[in-house]
RODO-2510 file (C-alpha; in nm, 4 decimals, decimal comma):
residues 341
     n   res          X          Y          Z
     1     m     0,0000     0,0000     0,0000
     2     e     0,1224     0,3504    -0,0796
     3     l     0,1597     0,5912     0,2117
     4     l    -0,0565     0,9027     0,1872
     5     a    -0,1025     1,1879     0,4329
     6     v    -0,4405     1,3224     0,5346
     7     l    -0,5153     1,6261     0,7478
     8     v    -0,7005     1,5789     1,0823
     9     l    -1,0740     1,4890     1,0855
    10     l    -1,2823     1,4817     0,7678
    11     t    -1,6283     1,5457     0,9092
    12     p    -1,8068     1,8461     1,0610
    13     l    -1,9349     1,7933     1,4122
    14     v    -2,1303     2,0305     1,6364
    15     a    -2,1126     2,4090     1,6311
    16     g    -1,8190     2,5646     1,8159
    17     k    -1,9945     2,7157     2,1194
    18     d    -2,2137     2,4068     2,1641
    19     a    -1,9108     2,1813     2,1318
    20     a    -1,7247     2,3718     2,3990
    21     a    -2,0194     2,3427     2,6335
    22     a    -2,0563     1,9719     2,5631
    23     g    -1,6856     1,9047     2,6002
    24     g    -1,6509     2,0582     2,9472
    25     d    -1,3036     2,2061     3,0020
    26     a    -1,2434     2,2956     2,6389
    27     m    -0,9309     2,4690     2,5165
    28     p    -0,9661     2,7711     2,2853
    29     t    -0,8692     2,6381     1,9430
    30     w    -0,8855     2,7915     1,5977
    31     v    -0,7642     2,7484     1,2391
    32     t    -0,5404     3,0275     1,1085
    33     k    -0,5375     3,1786     0,7597
    34     q    -0,2479     2,9442     0,6784
    35     k    -0,4700     2,6471     0,7780
    36     a    -0,2772     2,5829     1,1017
    37     l    -0,4617     2,4342     1,4014
    38     v    -0,3696     2,6501     1,7015
    39     t    -0,4619     2,6277     2,0690
    40     e    -0,3789     2,8255     2,3809
    41     v    -0,1669     2,6857     2,6634
    42     s    -0,0108     2,8340     2,9764
    43     l     0,3430     2,7701     3,0957
    44     g     0,5270     2,8497     3,4171
    45     t     0,4374     2,9824     3,7633
    46     p     0,2657     3,2237     3,7472
    47     p     0,1263     3,1017     3,4122
    48     q     0,2238     3,2733     3,0878
    49     k    -0,0176     3,2290     2,7956
    50     m     0,1203     3,1073     2,4639
    51     k    -0,0261     3,0106     2,1261
    52     c     0,0697     2,6579     2,0245
    53     l     0,0481     2,4915     1,6824
    54     v    -0,1093     2,1488     1,7403
    55     d     0,1089     1,9047     1,5470
    56     t     0,0495     1,5288     1,5373
    57     g     0,3433     1,4977     1,2967
    58     s     0,6033     1,5739     1,5665
    59     s     0,6400     1,4874     1,9343
    60     d     0,8283     1,7735     2,0982
    61     l     0,6880     2,0738     2,2802
    62     w     0,8827     2,3929     2,2222
    63     l     0,8185     2,7592     2,2967
    64     p     1,0231     3,0733     2,2238
    65     s     1,2421     3,2332     2,4875
    66     k     1,2359     3,6069     2,5479
    67     r     1,6038     3,5912     2,4418
    68     c     1,5136     3,4683     2,0917
    69     e     1,5759     3,7630     1,8578
    70     r     1,4744     3,5794     1,5373
    71     c     1,1590     3,4101     1,6639
    72     n     0,9244     3,6917     1,5496
    73     n     0,6480     3,5835     1,7854
    74     q     0,3693     3,7736     1,9537
    75     n     0,4460     3,6017     2,2856
    76     h     0,7738     3,4873     2,4378
    77     f     0,8360     3,2782     2,7483
    78     d     1,0177     3,4540     3,0312
    79     a     1,1955     3,1752     3,2194
    80     d     1,3282     3,4161     3,4831
    81     a     0,9697     3,5038     3,5793
    82     s     0,8699     3,1421     3,6497
    83     g     0,9250     2,9940     3,9949
    84     t     0,8948     2,6360     3,8666
    85     f     1,1343     2,6578     3,5693
    86     s     1,4403     2,4314     3,5661
    87     p     1,6965     2,3539     3,2935
    88     q     1,8104     2,0020     3,2109
    89     m     2,1842     1,9816     3,2689
    90     e     2,4433     1,7533     3,1094
    91     h     2,8082     1,6864     3,1843
    92     t     3,0562     1,8388     2,9406
    93     p     3,4373     1,8853     2,9400
    94     r     3,3670     2,2365     3,0702
    95     g     3,1467     2,1105     3,3516
    96     e     2,7683     2,1019     3,3884
    97     r     2,5911     2,2871     3,1076
    98     p     2,2271     2,3162     2,9897
    99     k     2,1534     2,0421     2,7359
   100     q     2,1279     2,1817     2,3835
   101     a     1,8604     2,0850     2,1295
   102     q     1,7825     2,1341     1,7613
   103     i     1,4663     2,0420     1,5709
   104     h     1,4341     2,0469     1,1930
   105     y     1,1026     2,0768     1,0092
   106     g     1,0138     2,0883     0,6425
   107     s     0,9708     2,4659     0,6706
   108     g     1,2672     2,5523     0,8933
   109     a     1,4459     2,4780     1,2200
   110     v     1,4712     2,5855     1,5846
   111     a     1,7523     2,5619     1,8406
   112     g     1,7518     2,5944     2,2159
   113     f     1,7804     2,3984     2,5400
   114     h     1,6057     2,1098     2,7174
   115     v     1,4104     2,2424     3,0177
   116     q     1,1099     2,1682     3,2399
   117     d     0,8214     2,3692     3,3828
   118     t     0,4545     2,3462     3,4769
   119     l     0,2214     2,3319     3,1761
   120     q    -0,1510     2,4068     3,1777
   121     f    -0,3012     2,2090     2,8889
   122     g    -0,6783     2,2481     2,8972
   123     a    -0,8080     2,1044     3,2235
   124     a    -0,4788     1,9238     3,2926
   125     t    -0,1955     2,0734     3,4969
   126     v     0,1290     1,8942     3,4088
   127     k     0,4174     1,9521     3,6485
   128     n     0,7770     1,9143     3,5264
   129     q     0,6743     1,8944     3,1623
   130     s     0,9847     1,8576     2,9447
   131     f     1,0083     2,1020     2,6562
   132     i     1,2606     2,2953     2,4509
   133     i     1,3018     2,6650     2,5158
   134     v     1,4002     2,8102     2,1777
   135     e     1,6642     3,0820     2,1543
   136     d     1,7132     3,0810     1,7767
   137     a     1,4731     3,0042     1,4919
   138     a     1,4601     3,0018     1,1130
   139     l     1,0890     2,9706     1,0353
   140     p     0,8447     3,1257     0,7863
   141     p     0,7385     3,4834     0,8785
   142     r     0,3906     3,6042     0,9756
   143     r     0,3045     3,2975     1,1787
   144     e    -0,0038     3,3138     1,3995
   145     w     0,1433     3,0860     1,6666
   146     d     0,4323     3,1036     1,9123
   147     g     0,5493     2,7433     1,9474
   148     i     0,4566     2,3839     1,8685
   149     c     0,2712     2,1300     2,0801
   150     g     0,3859     1,7983     1,9359
   151     l     0,1299     1,5217     1,9916
   152     g     0,3163     1,2457     1,8090
   153     w     0,4562     0,9318     1,9718
   154     r     0,7690     0,9156     2,1892
   155     r     0,9785     0,7487     1,9185
   156     l     0,9926     1,0895     1,7437
   157     a     1,0656     1,2930     2,0574
   158     q     1,3877     1,4567     2,1722
   159     v     1,2480     1,5542     2,5131
   160     q     1,2486     1,3046     2,8008
   161     k     0,8722     1,2480     2,8024
   162     p     0,6418     1,3970     2,5381
   163     l     0,3167     1,5593     2,6460
   164     y     0,0913     1,2592     2,5840
   165     q     0,3034     1,0423     2,8165
   166     m     0,2789     1,2971     3,0956
   167     l    -0,0986     1,3092     3,0491
   168     q    -0,1152     0,9288     3,0561
   169     e     0,0708     0,9224     3,3864
   170     q    -0,2016     1,1473     3,5282
   171     g    -0,4656     0,8960     3,4181
   172     q    -0,5937     1,1064     3,1281
   173     k    -0,7460     0,9001     2,8477
   174     a    -0,6656     1,1240     2,5514
   175     g    -0,6576     1,4715     2,4045
   176     r    -0,8908     1,5459     2,1139
   177     a    -0,9338     1,8160     1,8543
   178     v    -1,2964     1,8522     1,7463
   179     p    -1,3791     2,0513     1,4297
   180     s    -1,7177     2,2090     1,3744
   181     g    -1,9245     2,3002     1,0729
   182     d    -1,8674     2,6746     1,1144
   183     g    -1,4891     2,6705     1,0718
   184     t    -1,4071     2,6699     1,4414
   185     s    -1,2882     2,3884     1,6654
   186     y    -1,1960     2,3068     2,0215
   187     m    -0,9698     2,0715     2,2099
   188     s    -1,0266     1,8814     2,5318
   189     v    -0,8319     1,6418     2,7500
   190     g    -1,0067     1,3252     2,8681
   191     e    -1,3089     1,1297     2,7518
   192     l    -1,5145     1,2821     2,4697
   193     p    -1,8826     1,2994     2,5743
   194     e    -2,1288     1,1664     2,3181
   195     k    -2,3199     1,4956     2,3265
   196     a    -2,0060     1,6726     2,2009
   197     y    -2,0629     1,5502     1,8446
   198     k    -2,3437     1,4594     1,6109
   199     p    -2,4374     1,0900     1,6104
   200     d    -2,2707     0,8784     1,3406
   201     t    -2,0190     1,1475     1,2412
   202     l    -1,7176     1,0243     1,4376
   203     v    -1,5170     0,7101     1,3701
   204     w    -1,2174     0,5550     1,5441
   205     v    -0,9209     0,4075     1,3595
   206     e    -0,6393     0,2183     1,5304
   207     a    -0,2923     0,3676     1,4888
   208     t    -0,0453     0,1309     1,3211
   209     v     0,2480     0,0027     1,5268
   210     l     0,6033    -0,0315     1,3992
   211     a     0,7047    -0,3731     1,2688
   212     g     1,0188    -0,5342     1,1335
   213     n     1,2595    -0,3835     1,3896
   214     p     1,2829    -0,5763     1,7188
   215     q     1,4067    -0,2646     1,8992
   216     f     1,0857    -0,0734     1,8214
   217     e     0,8435    -0,3657     1,7882
   218     g     0,4949    -0,2752     1,9101
   219     e     0,5678     0,0998     1,9359
   220     r     0,4444     0,3861     1,7202
   221     s     0,6196     0,6852     1,5626
   222     f     0,3872     0,8834     1,3357
   223     w     0,0082     0,8561     1,3546
   224     i    -0,0427     0,6087     1,0689
   225     v    -0,3817     0,4497     1,0030
   226     s    -0,5155     0,2115     0,7402
   227     g    -0,8080     0,2896     0,5133
   228     g    -0,8897     0,3278     0,1473
   229     i    -0,9227     0,5803    -0,1328
   230     a    -1,1411     0,5836    -0,4451
   231     v    -1,2554     0,8147    -0,7223
   232     i    -1,3946     0,6013    -1,0050
   233     n    -1,4066     0,2492    -0,8634
   234     d    -1,6838     0,1435    -0,6258
   235     k    -1,4399    -0,0452    -0,4037
   236     p    -1,1719     0,1749    -0,2423
   237     r    -0,8082     0,0949    -0,2984
   238     p    -0,6283     0,0061     0,0294
   239     a    -0,4038     0,2857     0,1525
   240     r    -0,2203     0,3995     0,4625
   241     f    -0,2585     0,7564     0,5856
   242     l    -0,0168     0,9600     0,7933
   243     v    -0,2415     1,1874     1,0005
   244     d    -0,0647     1,5219     1,0388
   245     t    -0,2407     1,8273     1,1822
   246     g     0,0772     2,0282     1,1247
   247     s     0,0227     2,0150     0,7479
   248     n    -0,1784     2,2870     0,5760
   249     q    -0,2848     2,0550     0,2936
   250     v    -0,5930     1,8336     0,2760
   251     l    -0,3990     1,5418     0,1305
   252     f    -0,0495     1,4648     0,0079
   253     a    -0,0306     1,2127    -0,2740
   254     p     0,2820     1,0065    -0,3520
   255     p     0,4588     1,1543    -0,6584
   256     s     0,4212     0,8211    -0,8388
   257     q     0,0423     0,8351    -0,7925
   258     y    -0,0264     1,2084    -0,8247
   259     a    -0,0816     1,2194    -1,2022
   260     a    -0,3210     0,9230    -1,1928
   261     l    -0,5157     1,0813    -0,9069
   262     m    -0,5574     1,4075    -1,0955
   263     q    -0,6640     1,2280    -1,4137
   264     s    -0,9319     1,0482    -1,2133
   265     l    -1,0591     1,3647    -1,0466
   266     l    -1,0495     1,5969    -1,3479
   267     p    -1,1803     1,4896    -1,6911
   268     q    -0,9209     1,5523    -1,9628
   269     e    -1,1335     1,8166    -2,1368
   270     s    -1,1780     2,0122    -1,8132
   271     f    -0,8101     1,9868    -1,7281
   272     e    -0,6942     2,1083    -2,0698
   273     k    -0,9402     2,3976    -2,0634
   274     h    -0,8915     2,5248    -1,7085
   275     c    -0,5762     2,3759    -1,5519
   276     a    -0,1992     2,3537    -1,5763
   277     q     0,0837     2,2025    -1,3765
   278     d     0,3526     2,4135    -1,2105
   279     p     0,6950     2,2439    -1,2514
   280     s     0,8488     2,4786    -0,9927
   281     m     0,6046     2,3360    -0,7345
   282     g     0,6726     1,9716    -0,8118
   283     g     0,3922     1,9491    -1,0651
   284     l     0,1245     2,1098    -0,8466
   285     v    -0,2010     2,1590    -1,0377
   286     a    -0,3533     2,5088    -1,0622
   287     c    -0,6914     2,5802    -1,2236
   288     d    -0,9172     2,8774    -1,2753
   289     c    -1,2342     2,8831    -1,0668
   290     e    -1,4534     2,8220    -1,3716
   291     i    -1,3724     2,4533    -1,3440
   292     a    -1,6199     2,4320    -1,0550
   293     n    -1,9011     2,4732    -1,3094
   294     d    -1,7895     2,1789    -1,5247
   295     e    -1,9889     1,8583    -1,5249
   296     g    -1,8259     1,5239    -1,4670
   297     l    -1,6065     1,6237    -1,1737
   298     r    -1,5831     1,3204    -0,9499
   299     p    -1,5474     1,3451    -0,5712
   300     l    -1,2598     1,1930    -0,3797
   301     r    -1,3797     0,9206    -0,1402
   302     v    -1,1668     0,8435     0,1644
   303     s    -1,2537     0,5365     0,3725
   304     l    -1,1596     0,5350     0,7412
   305     g    -1,3000     0,3134     1,0139
   306     e    -1,5517     0,1473     0,7781
   307     r    -1,6946     0,4897     0,6944
   308     e    -1,6648     0,6813     0,3679
   309     f    -1,5859     1,0538     0,3726
   310     v    -1,6681     1,2334     0,0472
   311     l    -1,4631     1,5352    -0,0622
   312     q    -1,5881     1,7274    -0,3638
   313     v    -1,3207     1,8431    -0,6090
   314     t    -1,3763     2,2071    -0,5135
   315     e    -1,2932     2,1170    -0,1509
   316     l    -0,9515     1,9997    -0,2657
   317     f    -0,8589     2,3434    -0,3981
   318     s    -0,7905     2,6772    -0,2312
   319     k    -0,7801     3,0247    -0,3836
   320     a    -0,4270     3,1150    -0,4862
   321     g    -0,4683     3,4533    -0,6540
   322     t    -0,6101     3,6242    -0,9594
   323     f    -0,5091     3,6028    -1,3249
   324     p    -0,4463     3,9267    -1,5230
   325     d    -0,7933     3,8999    -1,6781
   326     g    -0,9533     3,8966    -1,3329
   327     t    -1,0241     3,5223    -1,3245
   328     e    -0,9570     3,3657    -0,9859
   329     e    -0,6960     3,0919    -0,9643
   330     l    -0,7263     2,7770    -0,7548
   331     k    -0,4366     2,5629    -0,6369
   332     h    -0,4784     2,1963    -0,5571
   333     t    -0,4532     2,1153    -0,1856
   334     a    -0,3641     1,7516    -0,2490
   335     p    -0,0183     1,8130    -0,3976
   336     p     0,2570     1,5610    -0,4648
   337     a     0,4236     1,4640    -0,1378
   338     p     0,7782     1,6024    -0,0976
   339     r     1,0398     1,3448    -0,1856
   340     a     1,2662     1,2298     0,0952
   341     s     1,6115     1,3839     0,0761
***
């Protein structure tokens, strides 16, 4: 089976304010203009509020230090102002020193030190939460978040214990992000009450464990689930999905399968009339908005947990700009996946 990547949940649930009421101690959560899922956390004693990108594709928690000159954040963490802050030390030839850390992402990198402090994550208060305090960063500008809350598995983590492990040790069942039909969302820690979502709109899919390496047997790294995908055929083709809330795309398709996927979704006549591929973007497809009026556009059907989620072609595009003649341009939000370097 090819490995695909799909972004968070594919179904609208209850409206934002009703969801928050149903979910109890809900965390303020929203989707930014860049399609990033962001929530609010508090760190330190007394607590300092920070905006955190919720990322299931990584496992480390990091937040910017007030000493970080290149972080370009709205909020910075002042370690000197926290009575519960402590650095993680390591032995070096020059004596005990704070342990250094670097994290690399597809869009940049951060560098800082391993530390601990008290984290307020929704209703949960996590003492001695390990995280990385960032003192240098090379990330895209105009971000609407301060740091990253990695919710991936410990195999990906640099910190001693990632956030989910600390929550597990407190007896918490899970943390959940719940989208709504009005473009908002919320997060909660613990059991998800049935009244927090519409009946028959939520499915559960088991995360795949690592296999083939005795050292990691039975563990997990990324959130990978099994399902299926179909456009023309009635029966979905088996596929694995890497669930990554840190991506701003609906779906990444393997480069070897991207052309076939686009040919299935867009009839040749429609493609030749309205669309083109951008070689500088790895063959990304861009179309003018008039394609939405064409007949014969087939939806993309994603199967997860014995349930089929239907995405219309127009839901797989986002507005990218305007042509000189005033026609609006759409770019495909299921681009070819980046090739491993």
